[in-house]
LOLOLUM-762316 format. One record per residue (C-alpha): x, y, z. Coordinates in steps of 0.5 Angstrom, whole numbers, padded with zeros to 4 digits, always signed. Last residue first. Layout:
BEGIN
XYZ
...
END
This chain:
BEGIN
-0034-0098-0112
-0032-0091-0109
-0025-0091-0111
-0020-0090-0106
-0015-0095-0106
-0013-0092-0113
-0012-0085-0110
-0017-0080-0113
-0016-0076-0119
-0020-0070-0122
-0017-0065-0117
-0010-0067-0119
-0011-0063-0126
-0010-0068-0132
-0004-0069-0137
-0005-0075-0141
-0001-0082-0142
-0004-0088-0145
-0012-0089-0145
-0012-0096-0143
-0007-0097-0137
-0006-0089-0136
+0001-0086-0136
-0001-0080-0132
+0002-0073-0132
+0000-0069-0126
-0003-0062-0126
-0003-0059-0119
+0004-0056-0119
+0008-0060-0125
+0008-0067-0123
+0011-0073-0127
+0010-0080-0128
+0003-0082-0124
+0001-0089-0125
-0006-0091-0128
-0013-0093-0127
-0019-0091-0131
-0019-0085-0137
-0026-0083-0136
-0027-0083-0128
-0020-0082-0127
-0016-0087-0122
-0009-0086-0119
-0003-0091-0117
+0003-0087-0114
+0010-0087-0118
+0011-0080-0118
+0008-0077-0112
+0000-0075-0111
-0003-0069-0108
-0010-0068-0107
-0012-0060-0107
-0015-0058-0100
-0009-0054-0099
-0011-0050-0104
-0017-0048-0101
-0022-0044-0106
-0020-0047-0113
-0024-0043-0118
-0018-0044-0123
-0011-0046-0122
-0004-0044-0126
+0002-0048-0126
+0008-0046-0123
+0013-0049-0128
+0020-0052-0125
+0026-0048-0127
+0026-0045-0120
+0026-0051-0116
+0020-0053-0112
+0020-0050-0104
+0019-0043-0106
+0013-0045-0110
+0010-0048-0104
+0011-0042-0100
+0008-0038-0106
+0002-0042-0106
+0001-0042-0099
+0001-0034-0099
-0004-0034-0105
-0009-0039-0101
-0008-0034-0094
-0010-0028-0099
-0005-0023-0101
-0007-0024-0108
-0014-0025-0107
-0016-0022-0113
-0019-0016-0110
-0013-0015-0106
-0009-0015-0111
-0013-0010-0115
-0013-0005-0109
-0006-0006-0108
-0004-0004-0115
-0009+0001-0115
-0007+0005-0109
-0004+0010-0113
-0010+0015-0113
-0008+0016-0105
-0012+0021-0101
-0019+0020-0105
-0018+0012-0105
-0016+0012-0098
-0023+0016-0096
-0027+0011-0101
-0024+0005-0097
-0020+0000-0101
-0023-0005-0105
-0024-0012-0102
-0031-0011-0100
-0033-0008-0107
-0032-0015-0110
-0036-0019-0105
-0041-0013-0105
-0042-0013-0112
-0039-0018-0117
-0036-0024-0115
-0031-0028-0111
-0030-0035-0109
-0023-0036-0110
-0024-0034-0117
-0031-0036-0119
-0033-0029-0122
-0027-0024-0123
-0027-0019-0118
-0027-0012-0121
-0024-0006-0119
-0027+0001-0122
-0023+0006-0125
-0025+0014-0126
-0023+0016-0119
-0017+0012-0118
-0013+0016-0124
-0009+0011-0127
-0002+0012-0126
-0001+0005-0122
-0004+0001-0127
+0002+0004-0132
+0007+0001-0127
+0004-0006-0130
+0002-0011-0125
+0007-0016-0123
+0008-0023-0126
+0010-0030-0124
+0013-0033-0130
+0011-0040-0133
+0015-0042-0139
+0013-0045-0146
+0015-0038-0150
+0011-0034-0144
+0006-0037-0140
+0003-0032-0135
+0002-0032-0128
-0001-0026-0124
-0005-0024-0129
-0007-0017-0132
-0013-0014-0134
-0016-0007-0137
-0023-0006-0139
-0025+0000-0143
-0033+0001-0145
-0036+0006-0148
-0032+0009-0154
-0025+0005-0153
-0019+0006-0158
-0017+0012-0153
-0015+0006-0148
-0010+0003-0153
-0007+0009-0155
-0005+0012-0148
-0002+0005-0147
+0002+0006-0153
+0004+0013-0151
+0006+0009-0145
+0010+0004-0149
+0014+0010-0152
+0015+0014-0146
+0019+0007-0143
+0023+0006-0150
+0025+0014-0149
+0027+0013-0142
+0031+0007-0143
+0032+0005-0150
+0034-0002-0151
+0032-0005-0144
+0026-0001-0143
+0024-0003-0150
+0026-0011-0149
+0022-0010-0142
+0016-0009-0146
+0011-0004-0141
+0007-0008-0142
+0010-0015-0142
+0016-0014-0137
+0011-0010-0132
+0004-0013-0133
-0002-0010-0137
-0003-0017-0140
-0010-0016-0143
-0013-0009-0146
-0021-0010-0148
-0024-0005-0152
-0032-0004-0152
-0035+0001-0157
-0029+0000-0162
-0024+0005-0165
-0019+0005-0170
-0013+0010-0172
-0008+0005-0169
-0010-0002-0167
-0005-0005-0171
+0000-0002-0166
-0004-0005-0160
-0004-0012-0163
-0010-0015-0166
-0016-0019-0164
-0023-0017-0167
-0029-0020-0164
-0033-0023-0170
-0040-0021-0173
-0042-0025-0179
-0039-0024-0186
-0033-0028-0190
-0029-0021-0189
-0023-0019-0194
-0020-0013-0192
-0013-0015-0192
-0009-0009-0194
-0002-0010-0197
-0002-0003-0202
+0004-0001-0205
+0007-0007-0208
+0000-0009-0210
-0001-0003-0213
+0005-0003-0217
+0004-0010-0219
-0004-0007-0221
-0001-0001-0225
+0004-0006-0229
-0001-0011-0231
-0006-0006-0234
-0012-0001-0233
-0014-0004-0226
-0020-0006-0223
-0021-0012-0227
-0014-0015-0224
-0017-0017-0218
-0021-0022-0221
-0014-0025-0223
-0012-0025-0216
-0019-0028-0214
-0018-0034-0219
-0011-0035-0216
-0014-0035-0209
-0019-0040-0211
-0013-0045-0214
-0010-0044-0207
-0016-0046-0203
-0017-0052-0208
-0009-0054-0207
-0009-0054-0199
-0011-0061-0198
-0006-0064-0202
-0007-0067-0208
-0004-0063-0213
-0006-0064-0220
-0010-0058-0221
-0005-0054-0217
+0001-0056-0222
-0005-0054-0228
-0005-0047-0226
+0002-0046-0226
+0003-0050-0233
+0006-0043-0236
+0000-0044-0241
-0005-0043-0236
-0002-0038-0231
+0000-0033-0237
-0006-0034-0241
-0010-0032-0235
-0006-0026-0234
-0007-0024-0241
-0014-0025-0241
-0014-0020-0235
-0009-0015-0239
-0015-0015-0244
-0013-0017-0251
-0016-0014-0257
-0011-0008-0257
-0005-0013-0257
+0001-0009-0254
+0002-0014-0247
+0002-0019-0252
+0009-0018-0254
+0011-0019-0247
+0007-0026-0247
+0011-0028-0253
+0018-0026-0250
+0016-0030-0244
+0013-0036-0248
+0020-0036-0251
+0024-0036-0245
+0019-0042-0242
+0020-0046-0248
+0027-0046-0248
+0027-0048-0241
+0023-0054-0242
+0027-0056-0248
+0034-0055-0244
+0031-0058-0238
+0029-0065-0242
+0037-0065-0244
+0042-0060-0244
+0044-0053-0241
+0051-0050-0244
+0049-0052-0251
+0052-0045-0253
+0045-0043-0255
+0041-0045-0249
+0046-0041-0245
+0045-0035-0249
+0037-0036-0248
+0038-0037-0240
+0043-0031-0240
+0038-0027-0243
+0032-0029-0238
+0038-0028-0233
+0039-0021-0234
+0045-0019-0238
+0053-0017-0237
+0055-0023-0241
+0059-0026-0236
+0054-0025-0231
+0048-0028-0235
+0052-0034-0236
+0054-0035-0229
+0047-0034-0227
+0044-0039-0232
+0050-0044-0230
+0048-0044-0223
+0040-0045-0225
+0043-0051-0229
+0047-0054-0223
+0041-0052-0218
+0036-0057-0222
+0032-0055-0228
+0028-0061-0230
+0022-0056-0231
+0018-0056-0224
+0012-0051-0224
+0016-0047-0222
+0023-0048-0224
+0024-0041-0227
+0019-0039-0222
+0023-0035-0216
+0029-0034-0220
+0026-0030-0226
+0022-0026-0221
+0029-0024-0217
+0032-0023-0224
+0027-0018-0226
+0030-0016-0233
+0024-0019-0237
+0020-0013-0234
+0012-0013-0236
+0012-0021-0237
+0017-0022-0232
+0013-0018-0227
+0007-0022-0228
+0010-0029-0227
+0013-0026-0221
+0006-0024-0219
+0003-0031-0220
+0009-0034-0215
+0007-0029-0210
+0000-0031-0210
+0001-0038-0210
+0006-0037-0204
+0001-0033-0200
+0004-0026-0198
-0001-0022-0203
-0007-0025-0199
-0005-0023-0192
-0002-0027-0186
-0005-0024-0180
-0005-0017-0178
-0012-0017-0175
-0014-0024-0172
-0022-0025-0173
-0026-0028-0168
-0033-0032-0168
-0034-0035-0161
-0035-0043-0161
-0033-0044-0154
-0027-0048-0156
-0025-0044-0162
-0025-0038-0157
-0021-0041-0152
-0015-0043-0156
-0016-0036-0160
-0015-0032-0154
-0010-0036-0151
-0006-0036-0157
-0007-0028-0158
-0001-0026-0153
+0004-0029-0157
+0003-0023-0162
+0005-0018-0156
+0002-0012-0153
-0005-0014-0154
-0012-0011-0156
-0018-0015-0156
-0024-0011-0160
-0031-0011-0159
-0037-0008-0163
-0036-0013-0168
-0038-0018-0163
-0045-0014-0162
-0046-0010-0156
-0053-0011-0152
-0054-0004-0148
-0051-0004-0141
-0055-0005-0135
-0049-0010-0132
-0050-0014-0138
-0053-0014-0145
-0055-0020-0149
-0048-0019-0153
-0045-0017-0147
-0045-0024-0144
-0042-0027-0149
-0036-0022-0149
-0036-0023-0142
-0035-0030-0142
-0030-0030-0147
-0026-0024-0143
-0026-0029-0137
-0024-0035-0141
-0018-0031-0144
-0016-0028-0137
-0016-0035-0134
-0012-0038-0139
-0007-0032-0138
-0006-0033-0130
-0009-0032-0124
-0013-0026-0126
-0013-0018-0124
-0019-0014-0127
-0019-0006-0128
-0025-0003-0131
-0025+0004-0134
-0031+0007-0131
-0038+0007-0135
-0041+0013-0137
-0040+0020-0136
-0044+0023-0141
-0041+0026-0147
-0039+0033-0148
-0032+0031-0148
-0025+0033-0146
-0018+0032-0148
-0013+0036-0145
-0006+0038-0149
+0001+0037-0148
+0007+0038-0152
+0010+0032-0150
+0017+0030-0147
+0016+0029-0140
+0011+0023-0140
+0007+0021-0134
+0002+0025-0136
+0000+0020-0141
-0003+0015-0136
-0007+0021-0133
-0010+0023-0139
-0012+0016-0141
-0016+0015-0135
-0019+0022-0136
-0021+0020-0143
-0024+0014-0141
-0028+0017-0135
-0030+0022-0139
-0033+0018-0145
-0030+0017-0151
-0031+0018-0159
-0032+0026-0160
-0026+0029-0156
-0026+0036-0156
-0018+0038-0155
-0016+0040-0162
-0010+0044-0161
-0008+0049-0166
-0001+0052-0167
+0001+0057-0172
+0008+0057-0174
+0012+0063-0173
+0019+0059-0174
+0018+0053-0178
+0024+0048-0175
+0023+0051-0168
+0016+0050-0168
+0016+0043-0171
+0021+0041-0166
+0016+0036-0162
+0013+0034-0169
+0020+0031-0171
+0022+0029-0165
+0017+0023-0165
+0022+0020-0170
+0019+0014-0173
+0024+0009-0175
+0020+0002-0175
+0021+0001-0168
+0019+0009-0166
+0012+0007-0169
+0008+0009-0163
+0007+0017-0163
+0000+0017-0161
+0002+0023-0155
+0006+0027-0160
-0001+0028-0164
-0001+0030-0171
-0003+0034-0177
+0002+0038-0181
+0000+0044-0185
+0005+0047-0189
+0005+0053-0193
+0013+0055-0192
+0013+0058-0199
+0020+0056-0200
+0023+0051-0195
+0016+0047-0196
+0019+0042-0201
+0026+0041-0198
+0022+0040-0191
+0017+0035-0193
+0023+0031-0196
+0027+0032-0190
+0022+0029-0185
+0020+0023-0190
+0027+0021-0189
+0028+0022-0182
+0022+0018-0180
+0015+0021-0180
+0010+0018-0175
+0008+0024-0171
+0006+0027-0178
+0000+0023-0178
-0003+0027-0184
+0001+0032-0188
-0002+0038-0192
+0003+0042-0197
+0000+0048-0200
+0003+0051-0207
+0006+0044-0209
+0008+0047-0216
+0013+0052-0214
+0017+0048-0209
+0016+0042-0215
+0020+0046-0220
+0025+0049-0215
+0027+0041-0213
+0028+0040-0220
+0032+0046-0221
+0036+0044-0215
+0038+0038-0217
+0043+0034-0212
+0039+0035-0206
+0032+0034-0209
+0035+0028-0213
+0037+0025-0206
+0031+0026-0203
+0027+0023-0208
+0032+0017-0208
+0031+0016-0201
+0024+0016-0201
+0023+0011-0206
+0029+0007-0204
+0026+0005-0197
+0021+0001-0200
+0026-0003-0205
+0028-0001-0211
+0029-0005-0218
+0033-0004-0225
+0036-0010-0223
+0043-0007-0224
+0041-0001-0220
+0039-0006-0215
+0046-0010-0215
+0049-0003-0214
+0045-0001-0208
+0046-0008-0205
+0054-0008-0206
+0054-0001-0202
+0050-0004-0197
+0054-0010-0196
+0060-0005-0195
+0057-0001-0190
+0054-0007-0186
+0061-0012-0186
+0063-0009-0180
+0060-0016-0176
+0053-0013-0178
+0054-0006-0176
+0061-0004-0174
+0062+0002-0179
+0056+0005-0175
+0060+0010-0171
+0064+0012-0177
+0057+0015-0180
+0054+0012-0187
+0055+0017-0192
+0058+0013-0198
+0052+0008-0197
+0047+0013-0197
+0043+0015-0191
+0036+0018-0191
+0035+0016-0184
+0030+0011-0186
+0035+0009-0191
+0040+0007-0185
+0035+0004-0181
+0033+0000-0187
+0040-0002-0188
+0040-0005-0181
+0034-0008-0181
+0036-0012-0188
+0042-0014-0185
+0039-0017-0179
+0034-0021-0184
+0040-0023-0188
+0042-0027-0182
+0049-0026-0178
+0050-0033-0174
+0046-0037-0179
+0048-0033-0185
+0055-0035-0184
+0059-0030-0188
+0062-0032-0194
+0062-0026-0198
+0058-0029-0204
+0053-0032-0198
+0052-0025-0196
+0050-0022-0202
+0046-0028-0204
+0042-0027-0198
+0041-0020-0199
+0038-0021-0206
+0033-0027-0202
+0031-0022-0197
+0029-0016-0202
+0025-0021-0206
+0021-0023-0199
+0021-0016-0197
+0017-0014-0203
+0021-0011-0209
+0019-0005-0213
+0021-0006-0220
+0024+0000-0225
+0020+0002-0231
+0023+0009-0231
+0030+0007-0232
+0035+0008-0226
+0041+0011-0225
+0039+0016-0220
+0038+0022-0224
+0035+0017-0230
+0029+0016-0225
+0026+0023-0226
+0019+0022-0228
+0019+0015-0225
+0022+0017-0218
+0016+0023-0217
+0010+0018-0219
+0014+0013-0214
+0015+0018-0209
+0007+0020-0209
+0005+0013-0207
+0011+0012-0202
+0009+0018-0198
+0001+0016-0199
-0004+0019-0203
-0006+0026-0205
-0002+0029-0211
-0006+0027-0217
-0012+0031-0215
-0015+0032-0222
-0022+0030-0220
-0026+0030-0214
-0033+0027-0215
-0039+0033-0213
-0042+0036-0207
-0036+0039-0205
-0036+0037-0198
-0038+0030-0201
-0032+0030-0205
-0027+0032-0200
-0029+0026-0196
-0028+0021-0201
-0021+0024-0202
-0020+0024-0195
-0022+0017-0194
-0018+0014-0200
-0012+0017-0197
-0013+0014-0190
-0014+0007-0193
-0008+0008-0197
-0004+0009-0191
+0001+0014-0189
-0002+0020-0191
+0000+0026-0196
-0004+0032-0199
+0000+0036-0204
-0004+0041-0207
-0003+0045-0213
-0006+0039-0217
-0013+0041-0214
-0012+0048-0216
-0010+0053-0210
-0012+0059-0206
-0019+0060-0210
-0023+0060-0204
-0027+0054-0205
-0020+0050-0207
-0016+0052-0201
-0023+0051-0196
-0024+0044-0199
-0017+0042-0197
-0018+0045-0190
-0024+0041-0189
-0021+0035-0191
-0016+0036-0185
-0021+0038-0180
-0025+0032-0182
-0019+0028-0181
-0017+0031-0175
-0024+0030-0171
-0022+0030-0164
-0022+0022-0163
-0015+0022-0160
-0012+0029-0160
-0010+0033-0165
-0004+0038-0165
-0006+0042-0172
+0001+0045-0173
+0001+0051-0178
+0006+0053-0183
+0005+0060-0187
-0002+0062-0190
-0008+0058-0189
-0011+0059-0182
-0018+0058-0184
-0018+0050-0183
-0014+0050-0176
-0019+0056-0173
-0025+0052-0176
-0022+0046-0172
-0021+0050-0166
-0028+0053-0166
-0032+0047-0167
-0033+0045-0175
-0040+0044-0178
-0041+0051-0180
-0034+0051-0184
-0037+0045-0189
-0043+0050-0191
-0038+0054-0195
-0042+0057-0200
-0040+0056-0208
-0037+0062-0212
-0030+0060-0210
-0031+0053-0213
-0033+0056-0220
-0027+0061-0220
-0022+0055-0218
-0025+0051-0224
-0025+0044-0223
-0019+0040-0225
-0019+0036-0231
-0016+0042-0235
-0011+0043-0230
-0008+0036-0230
-0005+0037-0236
+0000+0042-0233
+0003+0036-0229
+0005+0033-0236
+0008+0039-0238
+0012+0038-0232
+0014+0031-0234
+0016+0034-0241
+0012+0032-0247
END
């Protein structure tokens, strides 16, 4: 059966178009006018410009249902593309609910990568691959590149393979093959980039493997070189729908344009104001020039927001208005005004974390007239991952439950990677990278020399490493205990491979057999480290995960495409994540810490990309604010420890862009004696000034936190007297800086808990003291007194 005959087979499983057409259309009645307009505009190119929280997924799925119920297309004639598996699942579930039955026969609803895997497996021979190619993960990709770098005698420390991976990934994102690398980029990776890119691609073909970038690149190459293949898919995919179009890279853009070139029935849904992934190849220009790419395109703006309060939307709109390169839209809502966006300045990052921790605890009981909020209702969104440490330290100290989103994921753990390497070898013996990973795990007495022998033998005979090992054993090139263990390993691989065809053995049972007979499970059972029990539990969970798949191959493909971390051990927790990770999420309460120039907007982004970088940072600020449903709190610190060094900070320029009419400036409790109510409000500018000059928020926030107070100026004067390299230590709840005791190096002091000691170092108000009985410790000066002043 040909690949296209296989596609025709989906028709039998799909719902009858005639039966669908007879159904009523209640899904249209639940749409607002703009959403309905986008759903019913079925012919030609459509751009659904959907602002944050405007129900784009609802409109997109309603459009799919409308295509089906009107008989415009059968389920297998609709190509619906998302960026995440979660979005694809949600879309399919919603379509089923709207139709009132489970959706079958929609094989082309999925992520870019998942759909391209299907296409590439059908036409792998057109790019010199076999249909059972392996998809490499980042770890395997880096190991392969390191081999090529070492073979070229390049200093990996000066020119790390990870840098080369980034260069190659950038080319693939732009659909650039090795022979098409621009002359202007020939100097990449110390002028070796283009050559190593070609060698890397050749090695991948030898391994019958691809990386993630290849999935799009190879399919685009096939479409460009084989017009008959492209023409068939252009006829087959009668309607194309694309979610999050603003996040597409050049390769994805070209892939879509090629498929839509004939009928032009393409509907792209996106928001140029939420294009925040430029660092990984996304091109906001793709959505900005949609009308030029598809003349006569129908543009529908979804502007009614169902998520946030008017104050939150107004604050976000004021910030994003600073971007010049945007299509423009005005979000509005029927919701009540609610709380203003709160703006709070803190002395340092630790004080910021302390205050947010106290606020989260207060919010659980209900505070400032608001309803009680569970920790699950709250999120802390940071610009850079290093900001998380202060919150984690603080929350661990006070016992506040939290989860870090985007941390180490299940399938990235060492024991899981090892187990999957075994599974990969069972399904594809030519997977050399998997062989290299586990040939001596557990230990089989095969040192570097033996493994090099296997490599050389395989290269000399033009075979994979499994066959190379077999030949090396037959030639007697490997001897001793290692030879016996290697022979057993090679024989086991062959036997396990044959067992995949055993109808009486499930793939779950086979996986357990592989882990047990390889000695891998026993290795961790005999391990006495504290981590061993957890690793064994992870392996059990891995085998359990196999139950949801038909075979090992399907599971391995799933793991390569889906790296979700959806496990949860129960109980309410506040979520901590980066702003990038928060895209697509929403929470009743959102905290946005670290709004300081250089941190946010990122100095690196501005230095490397100039205005383009600043505009993407501003879009990131817009995304952050619009994650909030009811309460949004923006904070900044006057001092922050960055990579071990204290730095004085200036409030972010984005604070200046907030609309003062929708912002309330607060003074953190206890900071220089400040508080809520009159104390905080007295520090703010008058209503007349607020109305006259919205950009005074910098000044108001500074005064609210006494940054212009005598105490602040005295601290600045003291800091100026110290060498610039000396850290400027932060202090909490100290009203008069001059009242803090001052001690010099060598001076004897007394601490109520640690006893007598001598000062050995001074960092602002923190002293390093060598105590006579407690050893050397760092303590705050106000908890010490002079040895001669002990009151007993």
